[in-house]
Each structure stands twice: as structure tokens, then as C-alpha cells.
C-alpha positions in Angstrom: -0.7 -13.2 15.1 -3.0 -10.5 16.3 -0.4 -7.8 16.8 1.3 -8.7 13.5 -1.8 -8.2 11.6 -2.4 -4.9 13.2 1.2 -3.7 12.7 1.1 -4.6 9.0 -2.4 -2.8 8.6 -1.2 0.3 10.2 2.0 0.3 8.3 0.2 -0.2 5.0 -2.0 3.0 5.9 1.1 5.0 6.9 2.7 4.0 3.5 -0.6 4.7 1.6 -1.0 8.1 3.2 2.6 8.9 2.1 1.9 7.9 -1.5 -1.3 10.0 -1.3 0.5 13.1 -0.1 3.0 12.6 -2.9 0.1 12.3 -5.4 -1.3 15.6 -4.4 2.2 17.3 -4.3 2.3 18.0 -0.6 5.3 15.8 -0.3 7.9 15.8 -3.1 9.8 12.5 -2.2 8.4 10.1 -4.9 10.8 8.6 -7.3 8.0 7.1 -9.4 5.6 8.6 -12.1 2.4 10.2 -10.9 0.3 7.4 -12.2 2.2 4.8 -10.2 2.1 6.9 -7.2 -1.6 7.2 -7.3 -1.9 3.4 -7.9 0.3 2.7 -4.9 -1.6 5.2 -2.7 -5.1 3.5 -3.6 -3.5 0.1 -3.1 -2.0 0.6 0.2 -4.9 2.9 1.6 -7.5 0.4 0.4 -5.9 -2.8 1.6 -4.8 -1.1 4.8 -8.2 0.0 5.6 -9.6 -3.6 4.9 -6.8 -4.9 7.2 -7.9 -2.5 9.9 -11.5 -3.7 9.4 -10.7 -7.5 9.6 -8.4 -6.8 12.7 -10.8 -4.7 14.8 -14.3 -5.3 13.5 -14.6 -8.7 11.8 -11.8 -10.2 14.1 -10.4 -12.5 11.5 -6.5 -12.1 11.9 -5.6 -14.7 9.3 -7.5 -12.7 6.5 -6.1 -9.4 7.9 -2.6 -10.9 7.6 -3.2 -12.0 4.0 -4.8 -8.7 3.0 -1.9 -6.9 4.6 0.7 -8.8 2.6 -1.5 -8.1 -0.6 -0.3 -4.5 -1.3 3.5 -5.6 -1.1 3.1 -8.5 -3.6 0.9 -6.5 -6.0 3.1 -3.3 -5.5 6.3 -5.2 -6.3 4.6 -6.6 -9.5 3.5 -3.0 -10.5 7.0 -1.7 -9.8 8.4 -4.4 -12.0 6.2 -3.6 -14.8 6.9 0.2 -14.3 10.7 -0.4 -14.5 10.6 -2.5 -17.5 8.1 -0.2 -19.5 9.4 3.2 -18.8 12.3 5.0 -20.5 14.8 6.5 -18.0 16.7 9.1 -20.1 
């Protein structure tokens, strides 16, 4: 459980950093709107950082795993709303 929590937290930080680079136009790989990209960047970077905190400093791997799964659940919900509400003409 320890290594899984750390891997998920590092993966969230990596994905959040990629979304952040897309938001500031360093990368041009995002398929989503700028607002969604910024929300995903904040979500993954924030919860990835909290996961790292609970993995290394507070040493509570259960909370780190739950926090690590959080951006995926929230991100899928935001993506669903984004797909339903936007016009793709």
C-alpha cells in the first residue's frame, strides 16, 4: 500500500505538471478548453502534493491513497460535464 500511494501521488503530480504546461502554452497537446486544462492542472497538482505530504510527512498511506484517487474521480466528472455542455462544431 505504501508504494502504491507514492506511485499514485507522483503520477498525479506528473499529470498535473503536464496540464500546467498546457495551460501556460509551453506544450500544445491539450484537447480540452483552457478553463478545463487549468482546472485539471490545479486539481492534479494540489491533490498530488497532498498525497506526497501524507505519504512522506504525515505517514498515513490510507489517506494518501484516497487523496490520490480523488483527482481521477473529480476529473472524470468534470470531463463529463465538459463533454455535455460544450459545442464541438
